[in-house]
N, C-alpha and C positions, 0 to 999 in steps of 0.2 A: 695210515698216519704220516709216515714219510712223506708221500705224495702230497699230503696237505700242507706239510711244513715246508716243502719246496715250493708249492704254490705261493705260500705266503711270503717266502724269501724273494720269489721272483716279483711279486707284487711291490716289495719294498724297494728292491733294485730299481724296478721302473718309476716309482714315485720320486726317488731321490736322483739328482743330478749326478751323472758320472764325474769322478774325481780324476782328471787327468793330469799327470806330472808333466810339468814343463821341462822337457829333457836339456833345453838349453841353459837353464839357470840351476841344474842340480850340482853342478861343480864348476870351478874356475876354468879348468881345461875346456869343459864343454862349452862355456861361454865364448872363450877364445876361437874355438872351432866353428861356433855359430857366427862370430862377427867375420871370420874369413869367407864365409858363405853368404853374407849379406847381399851381394848383388843378384844372385840367383833366387834368393828368398824374396827379395824384394819384388823381382819380375814375377815371381809366382803370386805374391799377394795383390799386387797391383792389377794383374789380369783377372784374378779371381772374382766371381760374382756370387753373391748369397742368393737365396730364393725365398718367396713368402713362406714357404713351409718351413725352412730352416729357422727364420725369424719368430714364427708364431708357434713353433714346437719346441725345437732342440735348444735355441737361444734362450727362450722364456723359461724353460724347466731348470736353467742354471741357478735361478733365484732360489730354489727349493721350495718356496711357497708361492702360491699364485696371490696376486692382488685382488682384492674383492671388489666385484662389479657392482658398484652402487649409483652410478652417475646416470642422469638422463639428459635428454635435450634442455630441459629447463636449467639443469646445474650447469651445462657447457655454456649456454647463452650468457649466464651471469659470469662465469669464468672469463669467458671471452671478453666481456664489457669491463670486468674487474681487472683484466691483464693490460687493457688498452688505456682506459680513461683514467689518467693520474694527473700530474701536477703539470703536464706538457700543454694542455688547453689553456691554463692560466698564465703560463710563463711565455710560450712561443706565440700566442695569438697577438699580444700586445706589441711585441718586438717587430713582428712581420708587418703588421697593419701600418705602423708609424713609419717604417724604413724601406719596405719593399713592395708592398701590394696595396695598401689602402682598403677601401670597402669592398674591393674585389676579391677580399680574403676568402669569401663564401666559395669563389670558383677553385681557389687553390685547394680549399680543403675538399671539395668534390673531386678534383683530379687526382689529389693523394690518396682520397678514399677509394677511388676506382682503382688505382694502382695496387692498393693493399688487397683489394677484393679479387683481383686476378690472382694474386698469391695464395689467397684463402682458397679458391676453387683448386688450385693444384695441390694444395695440402690436403684438402678434403678427400679426393680420389684415393689417395695412398692411405690416409687414416682409416677409410673405410675397408680397404683391401688388406692392410697390414696393421691391424690394431694393436700395436705394442706399444711399451713405454718409451722406446727410444725416439719416437718422432721422426724428424728429418734425417737423423744418423741411420736409422734403420732403412729408410726410403733410399738414400743414396748409397748405402751398402749394397743393396739389391741391385740398383741399376747402374750406377757409376763406380762401384768398388769400395773396398775398405779404406783405402789410403785418402781418397777424396773425402769420403764420409768422416774420418777422423780429423782431418785438418779443418774441415768446415765446422763441425760440432765442438771441436776445441776451441775454436775461436768464438762462438755462441756461448760456451760455458764461461768464458773471461767475460763477455759482455753482461752475462747475467749477475756476476760478482760485481763488476764495475756498476752496473745499472742499480743492483740491490742497495750497494754502498751509497750511491748518490742520492737515491729515493729516500733512504732511512735518515740521512743528514739534512735532507730538505724537510722531512717531517719534523724533525727537531726544530727548524726555523718557523715553519708554520704554527708549530704548537705554541712558540714562544709569542707569536704575533697574536694568537687566538688569547694568550693570558695577558695581552696588552703590554708585552715587553719587547725589547730589542730582540732582532733575529738571533743574535749570537749570546743572548742572555745565559743559555744554559750550557754553553760551550767552555771547557776548562782548558786555559792556555799553560801549556808546559814549556817554559822559556829555554830549557835545556836542549829541546829536540830541535831538528831542523825547520826551517821556515816551510810553511804549507804542509807540515805533518805535526804541528805542535798544538793544534786545536783539537783537544780530545772532546769525543761525543760519546758519553755513557748512555744518553737516552737513546740514540740511534742503534746502540747495541741491545739495550732493554726491548724495543720495538721488534727488532730482528728476532730475538730470543722467544717473544710471545707468539709471532706469526710461524716461526719455524716449528715451535712446539705444536702448534695446530696441524701443521703438515705431516708431524711425526705420527701423532696419535690416531688420526681420522681423516681420510680423504673426504668423506661424507661431512664430517664436522667442519673441514675446512671449507667445503662448499656451501654450507648452511651459514657459516660466519661470512663468507664472501658475498653471498647473495643478499643478505640482511644489508652489510655495509654498502654494496653496490646499490640496492634499492634506495637506501638513504641518500647517496650520493647523486643518483638520478632525480630524487625529489629536489635536492638542493640546486642541481643545475636547472630543473624546470622552474624553480622559484626565480632563479637569476634571469632567465629568459623571459618569463611573464612580467615580473617586475621591472625589468630593463626595457622591455617594449612598451610599458605604459608610461615611460618618459621618453619615447621615440621622437625624433625630429627628422622628418623627410629631408630636410635642406642639408643634412649631413651626408646624404647620398647623392649630392650633385654632381660632385667629381668622383665618378665611381671607379674609375681605373687610372689614377694619376701617374702611375709608373709604368703603364703599357702593358701589352702582353707578355713581353719578357719578365716583367715583375711577377705576374701571375704564376708563370712556371718555375721561376727562381723561389718563390716563396712555397710553391707546391712541394719542392725538393726537401725544403726545411721542415715543412709542416708534415711531412710523411712520418718523420720520427714520433710524431703523436699517435700513430697508430701501431708502433711496434710493440709486440708482445704477444700477439695472439697465437705464434707458433708453439707457446707453452701449453696451450689448449690440447694441441695434437698429442702431446705425450700423454693425455689422460685417456686414449682411446682404449687402453688395455682394461680401464676400469669402467668402462662405458658398457651399459646392459644390452643395449641394440645399436651398435656402431653404424649399420647400414641406414639406419633412419636418424639416429640422434646426432651424429657428427654433422652431417650436412645441414640440419636445422640449426644446431648450436653454433657453428662457425659462422656460416652466412647471415643467420639472424643477428648475431652479436655484431657483426661487422656492419650490416645495414642500420641498425640502431644507432651504432658508434658514429657513423658517417652523418647521420641526419642531426643527431645532437651537436656535434662539432659545427656543422653548417649553420645551425640556428643560433650558437653562441657568437660565432663570428658576425652575423647579421645584427644580433642584438647589441655588440659592443660598438658597432660603426653607426647605429642609428642613435645611441645614447650621446656620442661625443664625436666629434670632427676627427678625422683619422690622424691629423696633425698634432692634436691635443692629447692624444692617447699616451698614457705612461707606458714605458718599455717593461718595467719590472713588475709593476702591480697594476695592470691594466683594468681589470674589474672594479678593484676596491677604490681606485681613483676615480673611475668612471661613475660610480654610484654617489660618491663623495660629491661630484661636480653637478649632478642633478638634485642634489638635497637629501640623500639617502645614506648618510654617513655610516648608521648602524649597520648596514648591509655588508660592510668589509668584514666584519665577524663571520657572517654566513658563508662568505667568500672562502675565508680561511678554514672554516669548519668542513666546507665542501672539498677543498683540496687536501686536507687531513684525511677525510674518508676515502678519498680516490687513491691517495698513496698507500694507504692500509692494504687496499685490495690488490694494488700491484705487488706490493710485497708478499702477499699471501699467495697469489696465484705464481709468482715468480718461485718462492720457496717450493712449492708442489712441483712445478714443471722442471726446474733445474735438477732436482734430485733423481728425477725418472730418466733425464738425459743421461746422467752419470751412471744410474743403474745399468741401462742398456748397454753402454759402452763397456762397463766392466762385465757383462755378461759374455762378451767376444774376448775376454782375457786381455784386451788391450790396457786395461787398467786393473788394479788388485781385485781378485775375484771377490773378497769380502765386502767391497762396495756394492756388489749385485745381489746380496742377500735381502729378501723380504721377511720381515718380522712375522713369526707364526701368529701372534697375537692382534697386532694392530694392522696387519696385511698392508704395511707401508714400508717402503726402502728406509729404514732407520739410519743405517749406516752412512748411506750417500746423503740423507738429509742432514745430518750431524756435520759431515765434513764440509758441505756447501755453506752451513751457517758458521762455522769457524772462519772460512776463508773470507765471507762476506763481512763478517763482525770485525775482523781485524783491519781490513781496508776501511770500513766505514769510522772506526774509533780514531784511526790516525790520519786520514787523508781528507784534506779540506775539499768542500763543494767545488771551488773554482778549478782545482787540479782534475777531479772526476768529470766535471763537465767538459773538459777539454779532451776527453778520451772518447768521445763520441766515436764509435768504430764503423767501419764499413762491413763489419760481419754480417749483419742482418741482411743487407741488400744482397751480398755475395752469396749467402744461403739461399735466399729466395729465388735467385736466377739459377742456382744449382738444381734446386727442386724442380722449377718448371723444365729445365732441361732434361732432367731425369724422367719427367712425365712424357716427354717426346720420345726418349729412349724406350721407355716401357711400352708405347704404342707402336712404334715402327721397327725396333730393333730386338728380336725375340731369336736367340739362338736355336737353330733347328728349323726355324720358320722363314726368317728373312734370308733372301738369298745374297750372295756376295755383290751382285750387280746393284740390288736395291740398297743395300748397305752402303755402297760407295756414292751412289745418288743421294741418299740421306746425308752423309757426311758433307758432300758439296753444298747442298742448300742450306745446311746448318751453318757451315762456314760463312755464307753470305748474310745469314740473319745475325751472327755474331759480330762479324766485320761491319755492318751497317750500324749495328746496336753501339759499338765501340766508337765508331766514327762519328755519330751523333754526339756521343758523351764528350769526347775530344774536341768537337767543332764548338759546342755550347760553352765549354770552359775557357776555350782559347779566344773566343770573339765577343764582343758587346754589343754587335748588331749584325744585322744581315741574316737571310734565310736561304742563300743559295745552296748551302752544303745540305740542309735538309731536303731541299727539292730533288737533290741527286740520292741522297742516302735512304731515305724513307721508300722510294720506289724499288731500291736494292732489297731492303727489309721484306717487301711485299713479294717481290720474286722468289725469295728464299721460301718464305712461308707457303706461297701458293705451290711451288714446285714440290715440297713435302706432300701437300694434300693431293695434288693432282698425279704426280708421277710415282711416288712410293706408296705401294699398297699397305694398308692397316694390318698389322702382324698379331695384335693382341686388342680384345675389347673388354672393357670393365665387367666384372662379374654382378656387382649390385648397383653401384652409383657411378657414374662417369662425368669428367668435365665435359661441358658442351663445346661445340665450336673448335674442336682439335683439328689442325695444329695452331690455328689462329690465336686462340685464348693464351696458352702457355708461351707461344712465339712472342706475343704482345707484352705479357709479363717479364720475359728475359729482356725485351727491348727497353721498357720503361725503367726496370731495376738498373740496368747497365747505364741508362742515361743519368738517373739520379745518382750513381756513384761519381760521376764527373762533376758533381756540384760539391762534394766533400773537400775538405782541407788537406793540406800536406801532412799535418800531424796525424791524422786518422790513417792515412796510407803508411806512414813510418811505424805507428804502433801495430798495425796489421802485419807488416812485414817482420818485425822483431818477434812477435809471439808466433808467427807461422813458422819462422826459423827455428824456434824452441821445440814446437810441436814437431817438426820435422826430424829434429835431432833426437827427440825421444822415441819416435817411431823407428828410426834406423838403429837405434842402440837397444831398444827394449820391446817395442810393441810388435815390429815385425817378426821377431823371433818367438814371442810367445803365441801369436797368431798362427805362424808356421806349424809350431808343434802341435796346436789343437787340430788343426786342418790335417796334419799328418796321422795323428792318432785316430781321428774320425774315419780316415780312409782305410786304416788298418782294422779298425773295428767293423766297417761295412764288409770287408773282404772275409771276415770270419763269420758274420752272421749267416750266410748262405750255408756254410758248411754245418753250422750248430742246427739251423732248421732242418737241413737234410737229415742229419743223423737222428734228430728227434721224430721225425716223420717216418723215417725207417723203422726206428723202435716200435712206434705206434701204428705201424702197417699201412701208412698214408703215403701215396705218391704226390709230391707237390711240384708243380710247374710253375717256375719263378720267372718274372719278366726282367726287363732292364731298368725298372724304375729304381731311382736312387735318391737320397736326400743329400748327396754330396753336391759341393759347390761347382758352378760352371766356370769355365776359363774362356777368355777370348784370345 
């Protein structure tokens, strides 16, 4: 009987995550001592690398309950399309067609779609092999370390908040249009508040509350609502394409590229943001039934369909109306009005509304899972990592993200939010592609020192050429001499890794093809696009990154160090306990050197 009780207690202990005390924060003197040791602790955490096993087992167990595996490739395809096809297609297309690219916008959408597809491939291999809620945070933590992962993911979380707030306020504007009212009809002006923060938007908060409620109560329910909304949205887009092409005039395509090749690539850099959002799908890998099959089909399938729809929408607009006559703000509504179909503007507004609803829903699901996995590592309060026993969703993290997004959406005007387009997404995509190269060619205990140095040298050439192309593009208005020099340097770096550095690790289930060329191309294109952004984005990135670094130095590094130290002590005790138990049972155990502890470089 005692043995049965002991076994029961053991099972309970194994089922529940270990409650580790953070020694550095137990008292003020402890915290002061921890601050004095910040340099050595920072070095320890920067050089530490997690592993697939740690992320999949130990870190995930800290949520107390597992998330329910309910998603299939069908769900992921619609999550992917729902996260990407929002208001961007209705806003950005007209602006770029008239001022930057003309009818050649179809090529711009194709170029930016290929760029997004390269990033999708890199994400897919990680999501298949490390199917956890942390998404890119977990991938970077394994390959590039905790510090890089925290800074990159912290920026993405802020972008989720700003993006969610902007889309929800835009939702209010489109809703007013659908009701045949002024776009600011439902906004309340509070004259006592500062300018740009005095236009209160209660409808935006209500829409956020509804979408976040679905994210709290059921991932599968969120999926069903999303693909119903996305299917309706796609039907509306198909109507716009078919109805628009019925009014097509081939003469509008007579001047196909009025702004030249440079206009095509400049526009591609802007239109890339119409594809942003698919990274939220990778955070749902933990809730996917068969990651090895469902994730590649879901991510690649959704991006392929999205690119096709975007290209067809661009073609339709430019065949309906001459590019110089396209309206910058309401391109499709004005185009239908110009060809005698004024009533279609309501369908356009309805389609935009549906698209934004899907974007908000997928964002609510994705951002909470980002926050959950970061909290699992104790870099954020551990209560954010808890998964609710009944709903099997991260309720605490979802509520916190809702509150943050709702506050920003309620007070901040759309103009201010629009100017906060950040470099976070392109920065993160570049790091994930870099992490994939590290994963394939730099494995501790496998890659020799000489091969590692060769890898670093060739990687330097790839990064230098990519940064050089970005700077050259942003500083010159014409000329191609710089690209003639820099692109071959990028190729030498990529070819050097492929030919001179032996592959150290192969994917277990599904892998990115054409490595290292595909991830290297992803790095090059993403860094190139970074050079097209304005100074305000870089300033925002710098300020927020400085805040994240400050938090990490004063809080995060010490919490992480305490957890790692406790884990090492636990692993030292485990062989002794096992040896004692086996001795009592009369069994001789031969243990190997396998350990779940972190690696250091």
